[in-house]
DOZA-408774 format. One record per residue (C-alpha): residue number from 1; residue in three letters; x, y, z. Coordinates in Angstrom, 3 decimals. Layout:
% DOZA-408774
 num residuo        X        Y        Z
 NUM     ala        X        Y        Z
...
% end
This chain:
% DOZA-408774
 num residuo        X        Y        Z
   1     met -151.714  -43.379  -66.626
   2     ala -151.205  -45.146  -63.236
   3     ala -153.181  -48.201  -62.969
   4     leu -154.908  -47.429  -59.683
   5     ser -155.579  -50.997  -58.271
   6     ser -159.909  -50.568  -57.129
   7     pro -161.304  -50.233  -60.036
   8     asp -164.569  -49.792  -58.128
   9     arg -163.248  -46.479  -56.960
  10     lys -160.925  -43.928  -57.184
  11     phe -158.172  -42.669  -54.434
  12     lys -158.645  -38.934  -53.405
  13     val -155.630  -37.474  -53.041
  14     leu -155.518  -34.043  -51.204
  15     val -153.362  -31.443  -52.097
  16     val -152.110  -28.705  -49.856
  17     glu -150.184  -26.066  -51.741
  18     asp -150.306  -21.701  -51.282
  19     asp -148.991  -21.639  -54.600
  20     his -152.163  -21.246  -57.143
  21     thr -150.201  -22.368  -60.481
  22     leu -148.564  -25.490  -58.655
  23     arg -152.000  -26.489  -56.901
  24     glu -154.093  -26.141  -60.271
  25     ala -151.056  -28.172  -62.292
  26     leu -151.105  -30.527  -59.427
  27     arg -154.805  -30.865  -60.133
  28     tyr -154.737  -31.431  -63.230
  29     asn -152.305  -34.033  -63.487
  30     leu -153.805  -36.286  -60.698
  31     val -156.992  -35.880  -61.949
  32     ala -155.889  -36.771  -65.776
  33     asp -154.026  -40.003  -63.952
  34     gly -157.106  -41.033  -62.317
  35     tyr -157.732  -39.691  -59.476
  36     asn -160.282  -37.706  -57.241
  37     val -158.592  -34.515  -56.127
  38     val -159.290  -31.659  -52.979
  39     ala -157.359  -28.765  -52.624
  40     ala -156.622  -26.379  -49.963
  41     glu -154.335  -23.308  -50.011
  42     asp -153.323  -22.966  -46.647
  43     gly -152.297  -25.408  -43.483
  44     gly -155.036  -24.452  -41.378
  45     ala -157.333  -25.086  -44.748
  46     gly -155.414  -28.388  -45.376
  47     leu -156.216  -29.519  -41.481
  48     ile -159.510  -29.440  -41.738
  49     ser -160.236  -31.031  -45.155
  50     ala -157.483  -33.878  -44.413
  51     arg -159.431  -34.589  -41.380
  52     gln -163.556  -34.017  -43.381
  53     asp -162.551  -35.335  -46.651
  54     asp -161.048  -38.623  -45.314
  55     pro -158.200  -38.853  -48.305
  56     asp -156.453  -41.715  -49.193
  57     val -152.594  -39.614  -50.090
  58     ile -152.082  -36.015  -49.047
  59     ile -149.705  -34.066  -50.939
  60     leu -148.290  -31.321  -48.385
  61     asp -146.189  -28.350  -49.006
  62     leu -143.841  -27.906  -46.164
  63     met -143.738  -23.872  -46.349
  64     leu -147.530  -22.773  -45.972
  65     pro -149.705  -19.977  -44.383
  66     ser -151.424  -20.109  -40.998
  67     leu -149.753  -23.624  -40.217
  68     ser -146.735  -25.173  -42.012
  69     gly -147.031  -28.789  -43.120
  70     ile -145.123  -29.915  -40.280
  71     glu -147.500  -28.489  -38.241
  72     val -150.217  -30.199  -40.417
  73     cys -148.359  -33.635  -40.470
  74     lys -148.190  -33.830  -36.346
  75     ala -151.548  -32.793  -35.798
  76     leu -152.969  -35.657  -38.234
  77     arg -150.465  -38.021  -36.159
  78     arg -151.685  -37.041  -33.104
  79     asp -155.263  -37.863  -34.252
  80     gly -154.010  -41.036  -34.897
  81     ser -154.113  -40.947  -39.070
  82     ile -152.144  -42.950  -40.860
  83     val -152.775  -41.146  -43.955
  84     pro -149.622  -41.584  -46.378
  85     val -147.900  -38.083  -46.345
  86     ile -146.208  -36.549  -49.403
  87     met -144.386  -33.711  -48.234
  88     leu -142.902  -30.959  -50.669
  89     thr -140.001  -28.643  -49.490
  90     ala -138.417  -25.858  -51.954
  91     arg -135.544  -26.342  -50.327
  92     asp -132.649  -29.110  -50.592
  93     ala -131.325  -29.034  -47.312
  94     glu -131.094  -32.292  -44.960
  95     ile -132.898  -30.540  -42.020
  96     asp -136.023  -29.690  -44.105
  97     arg -136.472  -33.868  -45.106
  98     val -135.775  -35.165  -41.979
  99     gly -137.931  -32.317  -40.297
 100     gly -140.905  -33.301  -42.820
 101     leu -139.939  -37.362  -41.709
 102     glu -139.927  -36.739  -37.962
 103     ser -143.173  -35.264  -38.515
 104     gly -144.695  -38.221  -39.272
 105     ala -144.728  -37.657  -43.587
 106     asp -143.674  -40.672  -45.513
 107     asp -141.842  -39.036  -48.391
 108     tyr -140.931  -35.716  -49.846
 109     val -140.307  -34.200  -52.952
 110     thr -137.861  -31.240  -53.420
 111     lys -138.907  -28.425  -55.800
 112     pro -138.619  -28.075  -58.683
 113     phe -139.509  -31.366  -59.250
 114     ser -140.963  -33.883  -61.709
 115     met -144.620  -34.026  -62.082
 116     arg -144.292  -37.433  -63.519
 117     glu -141.978  -38.471  -60.629
 118     leu -144.242  -37.360  -58.180
 119     ile -147.795  -39.090  -59.621
 120     ala -145.323  -42.321  -59.430
 121     arg -144.665  -42.028  -55.668
 122     val -148.507  -41.099  -55.376
 123     gly -149.137  -44.435  -57.128
 124     ala -146.338  -45.728  -54.433
 125     gln -148.305  -44.904  -51.557
 126     val -151.629  -46.332  -52.843
 127     arg -149.927  -49.423  -53.722
 128     arg -148.752  -49.440  -49.669
 129     ile -153.021  -49.366  -48.951
 130     asp -153.954  -51.991  -50.989
 131     met -150.962  -54.109  -49.257
 132     leu -152.001  -53.267  -46.042
 133     lys -155.842  -54.175  -47.062
 134     leu -154.591  -57.510  -47.829
 135     val -152.835  -58.245  -44.298
 136     ser -156.049  -56.900  -42.595
 137     lys -157.744  -59.987  -44.756
 138     ser -155.298  -62.572  -43.927
 139     pro -155.746  -63.045  -40.073
 140     ser -153.029  -66.122  -39.849
 141     asp -150.179  -63.414  -40.997
 142     gln -151.246  -60.519  -38.694
 143     ile -148.556  -61.633  -36.185
 144     ile -145.328  -61.642  -36.169
 145     asp -143.760  -63.148  -32.342
 146     leu -140.168  -62.700  -31.968
 147     gly -139.889  -63.434  -28.122
 148     asp -140.017  -59.959  -26.555
 149     leu -141.353  -58.334  -29.506
 150     val -144.204  -58.906  -30.834
 151     ile -145.951  -57.115  -33.705
 152     asn -149.864  -57.204  -34.651
 153     arg -149.685  -56.706  -38.483
 154     gly -153.732  -55.850  -38.313
 155     ser -153.920  -53.808  -35.697
 156     arg -150.584  -52.031  -36.308
 157     ala -149.254  -52.709  -32.718
 158     val -146.572  -53.413  -31.213
 159     thr -145.156  -54.624  -27.949
 160     leu -141.519  -54.961  -26.321
 161     gly -141.495  -57.171  -23.276
 162     gly -145.335  -57.093  -23.022
 163     lys -144.990  -52.961  -23.113
 164     ser -146.926  -50.972  -25.607
 165     leu -144.803  -49.261  -28.400
 166     glu -145.488  -45.880  -30.355
 167     leu -144.412  -45.894  -33.496
 168     arg -144.341  -43.795  -36.324
 169     pro -146.478  -45.308  -39.822
 170     arg -143.417  -46.064  -42.004
 171     glu -141.245  -47.061  -38.535
 172     phe -144.291  -49.368  -38.055
 173     asp -143.686  -50.450  -41.730
 174     leu -139.963  -50.549  -41.924
 175     leu -140.245  -53.246  -38.657
 176     ala -142.593  -55.335  -39.575
 177     his -141.064  -55.921  -43.307
 178     leu -137.767  -56.571  -41.234
 179     ala -139.116  -58.944  -38.424
 180     ala -141.485  -61.068  -41.173
 181     asn -138.066  -62.422  -42.332
 182     pro -135.844  -62.870  -39.602
 183     gly -132.166  -63.021  -40.191
 184     arg -132.815  -61.960  -44.028
 185     val -129.598  -59.268  -44.677
 186     tyr -132.303  -56.223  -46.803
 187     thr -130.285  -53.460  -49.063
 188     arg -131.472  -49.822  -48.491
 189     asp -132.194  -50.266  -52.006
 190     gln -134.991  -53.291  -51.608
 191     leu -136.143  -51.311  -48.010
 192     leu -136.767  -48.368  -50.016
 193     gln -138.258  -50.387  -52.969
 194     asp -140.187  -52.711  -50.651
 195     val -141.121  -50.854  -47.457
 196     trp -141.512  -47.298  -49.037
 197     gly -142.544  -48.366  -52.462
 198     phe -140.541  -45.834  -54.569
 199     glu -137.104  -46.059  -55.978
 200     tyr -135.218  -42.871  -54.388
 201     ser -132.895  -42.675  -56.566
 202     gly -129.938  -43.853  -54.566
 203     asp -131.119  -41.537  -51.388
 204     thr -131.042  -44.248  -48.944
 205     arg -130.468  -41.803  -46.020
 206     thr -134.283  -42.334  -45.201
 207     val -133.600  -45.544  -44.697
 208     asp -130.729  -44.747  -42.004
 209     val -132.711  -42.200  -40.168
 210     his -135.795  -44.882  -39.514
 211     val -133.660  -47.416  -38.586
 212     arg -131.623  -44.861  -35.741
 213     trp -135.675  -44.035  -34.479
 214     leu -136.310  -47.716  -34.537
 215     arg -133.152  -48.884  -32.198
 216     leu -134.255  -45.604  -30.090
 217     lys -137.361  -47.071  -29.306
 218     ile -136.959  -51.342  -29.555
 219     glu -132.745  -51.383  -28.360
 220     lys -132.078  -51.967  -24.192
 221     asp -128.488  -49.913  -25.876
 222     pro -129.246  -48.002  -29.444
 223     ser -125.468  -47.578  -30.089
 224     lys -124.858  -51.001  -29.587
 225     pro -128.143  -52.656  -31.088
 226     thr -128.350  -56.481  -30.873
 227     leu -131.919  -56.639  -32.072
 228     leu -131.943  -54.357  -35.535
 229     gly -128.825  -55.018  -36.424
 230     thr -126.456  -53.706  -39.201
 231     val -124.521  -56.093  -41.970
 232     arg -121.791  -53.997  -42.953
 233     gly -121.557  -53.058  -46.852
 234     val -124.813  -54.705  -46.880
 235     gly -127.825  -53.601  -45.104
 236     tyr -129.939  -54.392  -41.945
 237     arg -131.369  -57.191  -40.571
 238     ile -133.546  -58.404  -37.402
 239     ser -131.638  -61.205  -35.474
 240     val -133.513  -63.442  -32.968
% end
């Protein structure tokens, strides 16, 4: 059973899945693990529930009636929501994974999947929520000032040369983590563990995709990065 880190309340998970059998299996296992669960069977209902029920984590199927999972996720991010989203996809194709991440999803799981693994990933998102709350309670640690690049971890705001940047939730988390220790080299596996909160069984392409997106926003020439650098054969670092 997952150890929920806030004993005074249960975390709430929204499951948006049109397959009745899978939806009920998810509900049963999540409740058994100590979560509150709300569920929706199509994208439109899922979007309404996400806005009204204030879930802590959303499990969102990619292929849904009414609105697709990507459309739902994009709508939530336009709303300014940073609720963690785990996307379920029935196809093990990179275009599906990247499409889900580009829409603002934090994680993806390919069907068929291990229920135990999925619940572990929900637990990783819950731990991330608690980490963000701890940061917000430590004002002295909120600001990372790297000259032109300034990161406010409390308000989740980033400016570059005085201009505000719009980052996806996980882009912000990755940038803040790297910037907290400028010059330190992180392997892709370390970043998956530290930022995503879960070991991705060697699938490090998620890190590379997010680094590429960040470079488009923070580098003068993304093809020749000077701030978010690559250390060949090792990983990534922020240089100052």
